[in-house]
N, C-alpha and C positions, 0 to 999 in steps of 0.2 A: 505606442506599444509596438515593439519590433519582435515578431514571432519568427524564430529561425525556421527556414525551410531546408530540409536535408536533400542533397542530391542522391542519385541512385547509389553512388559509391559510399556516401556517408550513411545511407540507410542500411546498406549491407554491414557496415561497421556496427551500427546500432543493433542489428539482428544478432550479431555475435556477442555483444555485451549483454544483451537481454537474455540470450540463451544461457549464458554463464550465470546470470543472476537467478534464473529459474532453476538451474541445476543445483546451485548452492541452497536455494530455498527448499527444494525437495529433499536434499540430503539432511539438512538441519531439521526439517520437520520430522524426519524419521528418528531423530535422537530424543525428541521430547517425550519424557516418561516420568512417573513419580520418582522422586529422590534425586534426580540430577539437578545441579545448580544452574542458575541462569548464566553464571560466569563460565561454566563448563561448556554450555551451548555456544556462548559467544566465542570461546577459544576454538571450538571445533569449526565454527563458521570461518574464522580467520584462516585455519588450516586448509579448508576446502577452497576458499578464495585464492590462496597462494598456489595451490595445486593447479588451478586453472590459468595461472599466469596473470591474475588480476590483482587489483588493490581494492580495499574497502572504500566506498564513496563517502562513508559516514565518519570513519575514524579521523579525528582532528578537525572535522568540519565545524567551524565556529567553536572549536574546542571540545566537541563531543568525544567522550573517552572510550566508547565502545566500537566494536567492529560491525555490529548489527544493532538494531533496536529490538529489544525483547521486553514485552509488556504483558503483565498478567492481570486477568480479571477486570477490576475497576480501572486499571491503568489503560489509557487510551492509545498513546503513542510515545515514542522517544524514551522508553525504559532502557536502563543500563544493566548489562549483565553483572552479577556479583554473587554473594554468598547465599542468596535466597534459593530454597529448594522448591522445585515444582511439586505440587500435590495432586493426588487423584481428584478429579472433578474440576480442576482449573481449566481456564481457557488461556492460551498462550499466543500472543500476537508476535509474529516474526516479520520484520521489515528488513529486506536485503537490498543494498545498493552496491554495485561493483563498477570499477573503472577498468575497461579493457581497451588497450590501444587508444586511449584518450577519449573514449566514449562511455557513457553511463547507462547501465541497466538498473531498473528500480522496480521492485515487486514485493508484495506482502500477502500474508494469509493469517488466519486465526485457527489454531490447532486445539481441538478438544482433547483433554487428557482423560482417557477412559470414557465411561458413560457419564455424561453430564446431565444436569437438570434439563427437562424438556423445554422449559421456557427459554433457557439460555441457548439450547440447540436451535430453537426457532429464530432467535436473534442472529445467530451465525448464518443460518440458511437464507434468511431474508437479506442480510447484508451482501452475501456472495451473489445471490440472484439479482440483486439491484445493480451490482457492478456489471454483471453480464448484460442486463437491460440497458444500462447507461452506454455501454460500448456500441450498441446498435445505433445510437444517436451520433456517433463520431463519424459523420458522413461529410464528404466534400459538399460545400455550399451551405451546410446547416450553420446556425448560429451556436456559439459556445453556450449561451444562456439556455438554449433548449435542452442540452445535455444536463446542465447543472440543475435546472428546475425539475427535470424528470427524476433525478435522484431524490430530491427532497419530497416530491409528491409521493413517490413510492414508499419511502420510509415513514412518512406521516400516516399514510393510508394503512400501514401495518402497526401503528401504535407506538412507534419509536421516534427518536429525535436525532438530528444530525449535528455534529460538532461544527461550529462556525469559525472558531479561532484558528483552525488549522485546515489547510486545503491541499488539493492536488496541484499539479504544475506541469509546465513544459519540461522536457528533459532531453539532454543531448550531450554536447561537450561539457556542460555543467549539470550538476545535480538539480538545480532550480533555474529554469529559464522561463521566459514568458510563454504562454499566459498563465495566470493563476486559474486553477480549475476548482472552484468551490463546490461543495455538495448542496448548494442552494442557488437559486437565481431566478431570473425573469425570462420567460420564453420570448424569443425574438431579439434578445439583447446580446451584446458582446460581439467579438470579432467573428467573421466568417471562417469556417474551417477549410483548409486547403491541403491538397496532396503534399506530402513531405513534412507536415507537422507531426511531432511525436509528443504525446501527452501521457503523463502519469495520472490515471484516474483512480481515486482511492476513497471510497466511502468510509467514513468513521462514524459509527452509529451507536448511540447510547440507548440502553434499555429504559432509563428514566429521564431525568432532566438533561437538557443540552449543555448545561453549564459545566465548565471544567476549571481546574487550577493546576499550577505547576508546583511540584514538590521542592523542598529545600535544596535538592541536588541541582536545581536550575534547569532540569531537562524533562524529567518524567511527568507526563500529563495524566491526571486522574479525573474521574467524574466527581462532581461536587457532592452527589448523593451516595457515592460508594457503590452504585449499581454497575453491572458489567457493561463493557463496551466491546464492539467488534470492529475489525479493520481488514479490508481486502484491497489489493491494488494490482493493476496491470499497467504496463507501458504499451501504448497503442499508437499505431501509425495510421494517419489519414491517407487514404489512397483515392484514386479516381473511381474505385468501386467500393466494395465492402471494407470496413476497417480491418486492419491486420493486428492481431494481438502478438506483440513481439515477445512478451514474457509468457507465452502460452504454456499451460500445464493441464494435466488431467484434473477435471473438476472433482472436488472432494465432498461437497455438502449438498449439492443440488439434488432434489428428489422429484 
């Protein structure tokens, strides 16, 4: 396994790409409301990405037809914008990947539409707080397995399950680089984290069973039991000191 180490110059390029991804995510999140279609959200995201002089990292990736991934309720990840209208009480997962000057920024959040069920709100809050906790493990010299195991332990302790078929990943010149960053693992296993590594850490958490399936569109992943799923993601830089959240944004759900 060869994990890319970014130079200081390359890291600055990553900062700019990730800042752009965060900006797009914030603007797109503000559009989510009852009545708007997922396709309209996707098109707005395309416009925002172009305004920043970037390209979508997702459009055309292995044939993916959307500019962003937009997934509702029981949809876990990889949803495609279309004619579906967002409803009051939905939860909307927005996954944004942009390419700026040859470098990728990748980030995601889950947006509640209006006042949502308290149990679903807790799912979102726990998932976001678990991401924040996981980032504290992204330390120079730690094993990747420590970070991955910490995610699963926290999610299970809260009565939820992690999706195992889809994982986080390294990110940089490519959308998916080494290493894979599962939301489960064994403490003390995996490669040692080193300064200059950039990881997309992204808990995908189900309210019910961990099982998922892919719809006939060949992309949209849904929970097997139809229960809601939450998704949050940051691109994180390993440094000699504390981890740096390259896709930093104001926290939305932590209490």
